[in-house]
N, C-alpha and C positions, 0 to 999 in steps of 0.2 A: 078582557084582561090580556095585557101584553106579556108574553113569556120570553124570558131571556134565552139566547141561544145556548145550546148544550156546552160548547167550548167556552172556556173562561178567558175573558179579556182582562187586562189590568184594570180598565174602567169601562163603563158603558155610556160615557158622555155622548160620544158620537152616535151610538145606536139610538139613544133617546132623543137626541137633537134631530136626527133624520126622521124618526118616528113621528115627531111633532111637526115636522115641516119647517123648522127654523133654520135659517142660514147661520153660518158661524158669526157673521156680523150681528144678526138679530139676537142670537143667544148671548153674544158678548155684550150687547147693549143692555140686556136684562141683568147681566151679571156685573156690569160696570167694567168690562174688559174689552180689549181690542179683539177683532176677529183673528189676528195672528196669535194672540195669547190663548184664545180658545183652541186654535189649531194645535198649539203646543200641549195644552192640557189634554186634548184628545189622544195625543201620541205618547205622552209621558209614561215612563215605566216606574217613576219614583212616586213617593207619597205626594198627594195633592195637599194644598193648603186647606185649613179648616174653612176658610172663606169659600173656596170653590166647592168643597163637599157640601156645605150647608146651603149655598145658593142653588146648586144643582138639585138638591133634595126639595127645596122650596119650589123651584121652577117646574120640575117634572112630577112632583107629588109622589115620588118614590123614595123608599128608605135608602139611606147611604149604603147599607149592606148590599142592596141590589145594584147600586151604581158603581161601587168601588169594592167588590168582594175580596180581592186579594189584599188590598190595603187593610181592610177591617180584620180579616183573618190573621194577618201578620201582627197587627196590634193586639189582638186578643191573645195570641200565643205569648207575646212579651208580657202582657199584664198577668197572665196565668203563672208564668215562671216567677215573676216578681211577687205575686201574692203568696205562692207556695213558700218562697224564701222568707217573706215577712212573717207568715204564720208560724214557721218553724222557729224563727228568732223570738217570737212572743210566747211560745208554748209553755215556758216555765213560769211566766208571770200570772198571778191569780187575782189581781185587783179588778174592781168592777169596770174601770175604764178599758183595761186590756181585754176583759171578757167581751165587751161590746165590739171592740175592734176585731177580735178573733171570730166572733159570730158573723160579722160582715164578711171577713176574708173567707171563711168556710163556705158561706152561701155563694160568694163570687167564684171560688174555686170549683164548687160543685156545678154551678151553672155552666162555666166554661168547659169543664170536663164532659158534661152531658152533650154540649154543642159539638164537641170533637170526638165523642165516644171514647174517652180515655177511661181506663180502669184504675 
């Protein structure tokens, strides 16, 4: 089993591509991208497109969380903040439909808080 380096990169596309022995052009061919676009994706500090994230996950057989840890963590923090705000907005409503929403939001909030060890 391949272990990611201890330091955090924005993404691990290059790490995985090199581990598998694929050139940028070969990886690009699998993804339907040019080698130059692969080079940009390997260096990008911004969020990757869903297409790149999903294709990399399929090609490398690794979860997106392993390949794009900073992007996933940032998205999870945004969702957590939004879920907390939505749950607070719905707190006074007692109908069955809202109860279902709140149950889902509570589970989501708890899961994300456990992931990041929030109290």
